[in-house]
C-alpha positions as CSV (number, residue, x, y, z in Angstrom):
1,M,-24.9,-8.7,-5.4
2,S,-24.9,-6.2,-2.6
3,L,-22.7,-6.2,0.0
4,L,-25.4,-4.4,1.7
5,N,-29.0,-5.5,2.9
6,E,-32.4,-3.6,3.0
7,Q,-31.3,-3.3,6.9
8,I,-28.4,-1.9,6.8
9,Q,-29.2,0.5,3.8
10,G,-32.0,2.0,5.6
11,Q,-29.6,2.3,9.2
12,L,-26.9,3.9,6.9
13,K,-29.2,7.0,5.2
14,E,-30.3,8.0,8.2
15,I,-26.4,8.0,9.4
16,F,-25.8,10.0,6.6
17,G,-28.7,12.6,7.6
18,D,-25.8,13.7,10.2
19,M,-23.7,15.0,7.2
20,K,-23.2,18.7,7.2
21,N,-21.7,18.6,3.6
22,D,-20.9,16.9,0.2
23,V,-18.2,14.0,0.4
24,T,-16.0,12.5,-2.5
25,L,-14.8,8.7,-2.3
26,A,-12.0,9.2,-4.9
27,V,-11.5,5.5,-5.8
28,F,-8.3,4.5,-6.8
29,T,-7.8,1.2,-9.1
30,K,-6.2,-0.5,-11.9
31,K,-7.7,-2.3,-14.7
32,V,-5.4,-5.3,-14.5
33,G,-3.4,-7.0,-11.5
34,C,-6.3,-5.8,-8.8
35,E,-8.4,-8.6,-7.5
36,S,-10.5,-6.7,-5.5
37,C,-10.6,-3.4,-6.8
38,A,-14.2,-4.5,-8.9
39,D,-15.4,-5.1,-5.3
40,T,-14.4,-2.0,-4.2
41,V,-16.4,-0.1,-7.0
42,A,-19.7,-2.2,-6.2
43,F,-19.4,-1.1,-2.9
44,M,-18.4,2.7,-3.3
45,K,-21.0,2.8,-5.7
46,E,-23.8,1.1,-2.9
47,I,-23.0,4.0,-0.7
48,E,-23.4,6.6,-3.3
49,A,-26.5,5.5,-3.6
50,L,-27.5,6.1,0.1
51,S,-27.0,9.8,-0.1
52,D,-26.9,12.2,-2.6
53,K,-23.7,14.3,-0.6
54,I,-21.7,11.3,-1.1
55,H,-20.6,11.1,-4.9
56,F,-18.2,8.7,-6.4
57,E,-15.3,9.0,-8.7
58,E,-13.4,6.3,-10.5
59,I,-9.4,6.9,-11.0
60,D,-7.3,5.2,-12.7
61,F,-3.8,4.9,-10.8
62,D,-1.5,4.2,-13.5
63,S,-3.0,7.2,-16.1
64,N,-3.2,9.5,-13.3
65,A,0.3,9.6,-11.6
66,E,-0.3,13.1,-10.6
67,R,-3.4,13.1,-8.5
68,A,-2.3,9.4,-7.3
69,S,1.2,11.5,-5.9
70,A,-0.7,14.4,-4.6
71,Y,-3.0,12.4,-2.5
72,N,0.3,9.8,-1.7
73,V,-1.8,6.7,-3.4
74,Q,0.9,4.1,-4.0
75,M,-1.8,0.8,-3.9
76,V,-4.4,-0.5,-5.2
77,P,-7.6,-0.4,-4.8
78,S,-7.3,3.2,-2.3
79,I,-10.4,5.4,-1.3
80,V,-9.4,9.0,-1.2
81,M,-11.9,11.1,0.8
82,L,-12.4,14.7,-0.2
83,N,-14.6,17.4,0.9
84,D,-16.9,19.4,-0.6
85,K,-14.1,21.7,-1.7
86,K,-12.5,18.3,-3.3
87,E,-9.6,19.1,-0.8
88,Y,-7.7,15.4,0.2
89,L,-7.8,15.9,4.5
90,G,-5.6,12.8,4.9
91,V,-8.2,10.1,5.3
92,K,-7.6,7.1,2.7
93,F,-8.6,3.1,2.6
94,N,-6.6,0.8,1.2
95,G,-8.6,-2.2,0.6
96,I,-12.8,-2.4,0.7
97,P,-13.6,-0.9,4.0
98,A,-15.9,-3.7,5.1
99,G,-16.8,-6.2,7.2
100,H,-16.0,-4.7,10.9
101,E,-14.3,-2.2,8.8
102,I,-17.8,-0.7,7.7
103,N,-17.6,0.9,11.2
104,S,-14.5,3.0,10.9
105,F,-15.6,4.5,6.9
106,I,-18.9,4.9,8.1
107,P,-17.6,7.8,10.6
108,A,-15.3,9.0,8.3
109,I,-17.1,10.4,5.9
110,I,-19.4,11.8,8.5
111,E,-16.2,13.4,10.1
112,V,-15.1,14.5,6.2
113,S,-17.9,16.3,6.1
114,G,-17.7,18.6,8.7
115,G,-19.8,16.6,11.1
116,G,-17.6,15.1,14.2
117,E,-16.7,16.4,18.1
118,S,-13.4,18.4,18.3
119,L,-10.2,16.9,20.2
120,P,-10.0,18.0,23.6
121,E,-8.1,21.6,23.6
122,N,-4.7,19.5,25.6
123,Y,-4.4,17.1,22.6
124,M,-4.7,20.0,19.6
125,E,-2.1,22.2,21.3
126,K,0.0,19.0,20.8
127,L,-1.0,18.4,17.3
128,N,-0.8,21.9,16.3
129,A,3.0,21.9,17.5
130,L,3.9,18.9,15.0
131,E,6.3,20.8,12.3
132,K,7.4,17.6,10.0
133,P,4.8,15.6,8.4
134,V,3.6,12.2,10.0
135,N,2.0,9.2,8.3
136,I,0.2,7.0,10.0
137,K,-0.9,3.1,8.5
138,V,-2.9,0.6,10.5
139,F,-3.2,-2.9,9.3
140,V,-6.2,-4.7,9.4
141,T,-8.1,-7.3,9.2
142,L,-11.8,-7.1,8.1
143,S,-12.8,-9.9,10.8
144,C,-10.6,-7.9,13.5
145,P,-13.4,-6.1,15.5
146,H,-11.0,-3.8,17.7
147,C,-9.3,-2.6,14.3
148,A,-12.1,0.0,13.7
149,G,-11.4,2.1,16.5
150,A,-7.7,2.4,15.8
151,V,-8.2,3.3,11.7
152,Q,-10.9,5.8,13.3
153,K,-8.6,7.4,16.0
154,A,-5.6,7.5,13.1
155,H,-8.2,9.2,10.8
156,K,-9.1,11.8,13.1
157,L,-5.7,13.0,14.1
158,A,-5.4,13.6,10.1
159,L,-8.5,15.7,10.1
160,E,-7.5,17.9,12.9
161,S,-3.8,18.2,11.3
162,P,-2.7,19.2,8.1
163,M,0.5,17.4,8.6
164,I,-1.0,14.1,9.2
165,D,-1.7,11.3,6.4
166,A,-3.5,8.5,7.8
167,E,-4.6,5.1,5.9
168,M,-6.1,2.0,6.8
169,I,-4.4,-1.2,5.0
170,E,-6.2,-4.2,4.8
171,A,-3.4,-6.7,5.8
172,Q,-4.2,-9.7,3.3
173,T,-4.7,-7.9,0.2
174,F,-1.3,-5.9,0.7
175,Y,0.3,-9.0,2.2
176,E,3.7,-7.9,1.0
177,L,3.5,-4.7,2.7
178,S,2.3,-6.1,5.8
179,D,5.2,-8.8,5.5
180,K,7.5,-5.7,5.3
181,F,6.2,-4.5,8.6
182,N,6.1,-7.7,10.0
183,V,2.5,-7.2,10.5
184,S,1.6,-10.7,12.7
185,S,-1.8,-9.1,15.0
186,V,-3.9,-6.3,14.1
187,P,-4.6,-3.4,14.5
188,K,-0.9,-3.2,13.9
189,V,0.4,0.8,13.6
190,V,3.0,2.1,12.1
191,I,4.2,6.0,12.1
192,N,6.9,7.5,9.8
193,D,7.8,3.5,9.0
194,Q,9.4,3.8,11.9
195,Y,8.2,3.2,15.3
196,E,4.9,0.7,16.0
197,F,2.3,-0.3,18.4
198,V,-0.3,-2.8,18.1
199,G,-3.6,-3.0,19.4
200,N,-6.6,-0.2,19.3
201,Q,-4.5,2.1,21.6
202,P,-5.9,5.5,23.3
203,L,-5.2,8.4,21.5
204,E,-2.6,9.6,24.2
205,V,-0.4,6.2,22.8
206,F,-0.5,7.5,19.6
207,L,0.3,10.9,20.0
208,E,3.6,9.6,22.4
209,E,4.3,8.1,19.1
210,I,3.9,11.1,16.9
211,A,6.1,13.0,19.3
212,K,9.1,10.9,18.4
213,T,8.7,11.6,14.5
214,Q,9.3,15.2,15.5
215,Q,12.7,15.0,17.1
């Protein structure tokens, strides 16, 4: 059963017309113990069919430990976006990006392809000053209308700085991880597993928390 009706498919084809370069959706899955892997693969194939610049690749997590490690993939299903040079730019989705999360997934494809706008210079100065690696986890649910905005901001920061790795985490799929970080409302943003805040906050808040990781 298709997750995208004909109207949405038509809209997405038009949106993907803004892509500059090719993007690969590298999806890590497992044959056993992953309830949402099959649906995620089916969804990615639907997305791939909407543009000749989008390419789908399924990777078995258990037999490709080296690649999983290179992209910091620790759970499945996990979607890693690669640019036209097959480079990982720090944009990852853990769990199927359906529901409201399509509103973070589609912009991510455009951005990784080379589209999108640059951040203001004062933001870039702070990002360029980063010396220590930063991981941003954004816990979401697919029914949350505000979560996609937080995911977009995290991914934008990752695209602008090689020091940042940002990932969406579907809280219900990865409930054990959600429990570990006491996720009771979403979006919940956790930076370097230490600093956290709740809500789709302005970029300034992201940068303030990121700055704490550099001390």
